C-alpha positions as CSV (number, residue, x, y, z in Angstrom):
1,M,133.1,80.5,91.5
2,K,132.4,84.9,91.4
3,L,128.7,86.0,91.7
4,A,127.0,87.3,88.4
5,A,124.2,89.7,90.2
6,N,120.4,89.4,88.2
7,L,120.4,93.4,87.0
8,S,117.0,92.7,86.3
9,L,115.8,91.4,89.7
10,L,118.3,93.6,91.7
11,F,119.1,96.5,92.6
12,T,115.9,97.6,90.6
13,E,115.2,100.5,93.1
14,L,117.7,102.3,90.9
15,P,117.5,103.2,87.3
16,F,119.1,100.8,84.6
17,E,121.8,102.8,83.9
18,E,123.0,103.6,87.8
19,R,122.2,99.7,88.7
20,P,126.0,97.9,87.1
21,A,128.4,100.1,89.3
22,A,126.0,99.6,92.3
23,A,126.5,96.0,91.7
24,R,130.4,96.0,90.9
25,Q,130.1,98.4,94.4
26,A,128.7,95.9,96.2
27,G,130.9,93.3,95.4
28,F,129.6,91.2,92.3
29,E,131.8,90.9,89.5
30,G,129.3,89.9,87.3
31,A,125.9,90.7,85.9
32,E,123.3,88.8,84.7
33,I,120.1,90.6,82.3
34,L,116.9,88.5,81.8
35,F,116.3,91.0,78.6
36,P,118.8,93.4,77.3
37,Y,116.5,93.9,74.3
38,D,115.0,97.5,75.1
39,R,118.1,99.7,74.7
40,P,121.2,99.5,71.9
41,A,124.3,95.9,72.4
42,S,126.7,99.1,72.4
43,A,125.4,100.7,75.1
44,L,124.9,98.0,77.3
45,R,128.7,96.8,76.4
46,R,130.3,101.3,77.3
47,L,127.7,100.4,81.2
48,M,129.4,97.1,81.6
49,A,133.0,97.8,80.6
50,D,132.3,101.4,82.7
51,S,131.4,98.9,85.8
52,G,134.1,96.7,85.4
53,L,131.2,94.0,84.9
54,Q,131.1,91.1,83.2
55,L,128.4,90.4,81.4
56,A,127.8,86.7,82.4
57,L,124.6,85.5,81.2
58,I,121.6,86.3,79.0
59,N,118.0,85.4,78.1
60,T,117.2,84.4,74.5
61,P,113.6,86.6,73.5
62,L,110.8,86.8,75.2
63,G,107.8,85.4,72.4
64,P,105.9,88.3,70.4
65,L,102.8,87.9,72.8
66,G,104.9,87.5,75.9
67,E,105.7,83.6,75.6
68,P,108.6,82.7,77.6
69,G,110.6,81.4,73.9
70,L,109.8,79.7,71.7
71,A,112.4,76.7,71.1
72,A,110.1,74.2,71.8
73,V,106.6,75.2,69.7
74,D,105.9,73.9,66.7
75,G,105.2,76.7,64.0
76,A,107.8,79.2,65.4
77,Q,110.9,77.9,64.0
78,P,111.1,81.2,62.2
79,G,110.7,83.4,65.4
80,F,112.9,80.9,67.5
81,R,115.4,82.0,64.1
82,D,115.0,86.0,64.7
83,A,115.1,86.1,68.2
84,M,117.7,83.8,69.0
85,E,120.1,85.9,66.0
86,R,118.3,89.4,68.5
87,A,121.5,87.3,71.0
88,L,123.3,86.6,69.0
89,D,123.8,89.9,68.0
90,V,123.7,91.2,72.3
91,A,125.8,89.0,73.1
92,C,128.9,89.7,70.7
93,E,128.3,93.3,71.0
94,T,129.2,92.7,75.3
95,S,131.4,89.8,75.4
96,C,128.2,87.5,76.8
97,P,129.8,83.4,76.9
98,T,127.0,82.5,77.7
99,I,122.6,82.4,76.4
100,H,120.7,81.1,78.2
101,V,118.2,79.4,75.5
102,M,114.2,79.6,76.7
103,A,112.4,76.6,75.4
104,G,108.2,78.6,75.9
105,R,104.9,76.2,76.0
106,P,105.2,73.9,73.8
107,D,101.3,72.2,72.2
108,P,99.9,70.0,75.0
109,L,98.0,68.7,72.2
110,L,101.3,67.6,70.3
111,R,103.2,64.7,71.0
112,T,106.2,64.2,72.9
113,E,108.3,62.6,70.3
114,D,107.4,65.6,68.1
115,V,107.4,68.1,70.3
116,R,111.2,67.3,71.2
117,R,112.3,66.7,67.2
118,V,111.1,70.3,67.3
119,L,113.4,71.2,69.8
120,V,115.9,68.9,69.3
121,D,116.2,71.0,65.4
122,N,116.3,73.8,66.8
123,L,119.0,73.9,70.1
124,R,121.3,72.1,67.1
125,W,120.7,75.3,64.9
126,A,120.8,77.5,67.1
127,S,124.3,75.9,68.7
128,S,126.1,75.7,65.6
129,R,125.2,79.6,65.3
130,A,126.7,80.1,69.0
131,L,129.3,77.4,67.7
132,G,131.0,80.5,65.2
133,Y,131.5,82.9,67.6
134,G,132.6,81.2,71.4
135,I,129.4,81.5,73.1
136,T,127.6,78.7,74.6
137,L,124.1,77.9,75.6
138,T,122.6,76.8,78.1
139,L,119.0,74.9,78.9
140,E,117.3,75.7,82.7
141,A,113.6,73.9,84.1
142,L,111.4,75.9,85.6
143,N,109.4,74.2,87.9
144,R,105.9,73.6,87.3
145,I,104.3,75.6,89.8
146,D,105.3,79.4,89.0
147,M,105.8,78.1,85.6
148,P,103.2,75.5,84.7
149,G,103.0,74.0,81.0
150,Y,106.8,74.8,80.2
151,A,109.1,72.8,77.6
152,Y,111.0,71.1,80.9
153,H,110.7,71.0,84.9
154,L,113.2,69.1,86.3
155,P,117.1,69.2,85.1
156,S,116.7,65.5,84.0
157,E,114.3,66.5,81.2
158,A,116.6,69.4,80.1
159,L,119.7,66.6,80.2
160,N,117.7,64.4,78.0
161,V,117.8,67.1,75.7
162,I,121.0,67.8,75.3
163,T,122.0,64.8,75.2
164,Q,119.8,63.7,72.2
165,A,121.0,67.7,70.6
166,G,124.9,66.4,71.4
167,A,126.3,69.6,70.7
168,S,129.8,70.3,72.0
169,N,128.3,74.0,73.6
170,L,124.9,73.6,74.7
171,R,124.8,73.4,78.3
172,L,123.0,72.9,81.6
173,Q,122.0,76.4,83.2
174,F,121.3,74.7,86.9
175,D,119.0,76.9,89.1
176,F,118.4,76.3,93.3
177,F,115.1,77.8,93.5
178,H,113.9,75.9,90.7
179,A,115.3,72.0,91.8
180,A,113.9,73.4,95.1
181,R,110.1,74.0,93.5
182,E,110.3,70.8,92.3
183,R,110.8,69.2,95.8
184,L,114.3,68.0,94.0
185,D,117.4,66.8,96.8
186,W,120.2,69.0,95.7
187,L,123.0,66.8,96.0
188,V,121.2,64.1,94.1
189,V,120.8,66.0,91.6
190,L,123.8,68.2,91.2
191,D,125.9,64.5,91.1
192,E,123.7,63.5,88.5
193,C,124.0,66.8,86.0
194,R,127.4,67.5,87.6
195,A,129.7,66.8,84.0
196,A,126.0,68.9,82.1
197,I,126.4,72.5,84.6
198,H,128.5,75.5,82.9
199,H,126.3,77.7,85.0
200,V,124.1,78.3,88.0
201,Q,122.0,80.6,89.9
202,L,120.8,80.8,93.2
203,A,117.4,82.2,95.2
204,Q,115.9,80.9,98.5
205,A,112.0,79.0,98.1
206,P,109.5,79.6,98.1
207,H,109.4,83.4,97.5
208,R,112.9,83.7,95.1
209,T,113.9,85.7,98.1
210,Q,118.4,86.1,99.4
211,P,119.9,83.0,99.8
212,D,120.4,81.5,102.9
213,L,122.8,80.2,104.3
214,A,122.3,79.1,107.8
215,D,120.3,76.2,105.6
216,A,122.7,73.4,106.1
217,G,121.3,71.9,102.8
218,L,121.8,74.5,100.8
219,R,126.0,75.7,102.3
220,Q,126.2,71.3,101.7
221,A,125.4,71.9,98.3
222,L,127.4,75.1,98.0
223,Q,130.0,73.1,98.9
224,R,129.7,70.4,95.8
225,L,129.5,72.8,93.6
226,V,132.8,74.5,95.0
227,S,134.9,71.4,95.7
228,W,134.7,70.6,91.2
229,N,135.5,74.3,90.0
230,S,134.1,73.8,87.1
231,V,131.6,76.5,87.5
232,S,133.0,80.4,86.6
233,W,129.6,81.6,87.8
234,L,126.8,81.8,90.5
235,G,124.1,84.1,89.8
236,L,122.0,86.5,92.8
237,E,118.7,85.6,91.0
238,Y,115.8,86.9,93.5
239,R,114.3,89.9,94.8
240,P,115.0,91.8,97.7
241,P,111.8,92.5,99.8
242,G,113.4,96.5,99.9
243,S,116.7,97.4,98.9
244,T,119.5,95.6,97.3
245,A,121.8,97.1,99.3
246,A,119.8,95.8,102.4
247,S,119.5,92.4,101.5
248,L,122.8,92.0,101.1
249,D,123.9,89.9,105.0
250,W,124.6,86.6,103.0
251,M,127.3,87.5,100.7
252,P,130.4,87.7,103.0
253,A,129.3,84.0,104.6
254,M,129.0,83.1,100.8
255,Q,132.0,84.5,99.6
256,A,134.0,83.2,102.3
257,L,132.4,79.6,101.3
258,L,132.7,80.1,97.9
259,S,137.1,80.9,97.9
260,R,137.1,77.5,100.1
261,T,139.0,74.5,98.1
262,A,137.7,70.6,97.4
263,D,139.9,69.5,100.5
264,D,138.1,71.1,102.3
265,E,134.5,69.7,101.1
266,P,132.6,68.0,104.2
267,R,133.1,64.5,104.1
268,P,130.1,62.9,104.1
């Protein structure tokens, strides 16, 4: 796995145009950007090329009222399709291989099966559109404490949606922070979702701070991921308490851990 800096949260002490170069200098090989829609995609492509970073992940746009996506919102299908096309335009221009499709907050009065129908229909359409560009779409479970009312809070729920949609380029985005906020056992969930995991994100719960590699559970879970050799990117999506540079003391240990082979994973 290679390390990607989420430039929407890291290096925010710098103007956005300076963040990619700063991330590359710090040792990151890739970048995530939550919502890269406030500047021309061509300018973003040049920033990535000049810095030597690969843009690894973007999100679909927020809804018109700031909603966290529209994929599961009945009646918002035209808005979802417009948002998906915007994301595809950016991904194609910047050679970004993965788009996180944000599902939003469905109407709580709707039946679960009706919400699921809307979501699956939207995802099948979006996956078909993305497949023609060689782009993978991901779903990410967002915890109910920080994102109440979201369409799914558990990786198993997102996995069920992926299975029902049945698209080869629709995969799971696993986030350590959200799983911890749901009090899930990382190893159990990783093993349950192994075949579907495409992209991984990391921040330390409960305050979304930098990873603590003294946490034995985290180290073991990361070693499990490394042993699979099937996930390309580990996105660092935390909020530094001060400057980003001052928060990177975890990086040497992380780089050493990620360079280990499958044979290095501790046995039970």
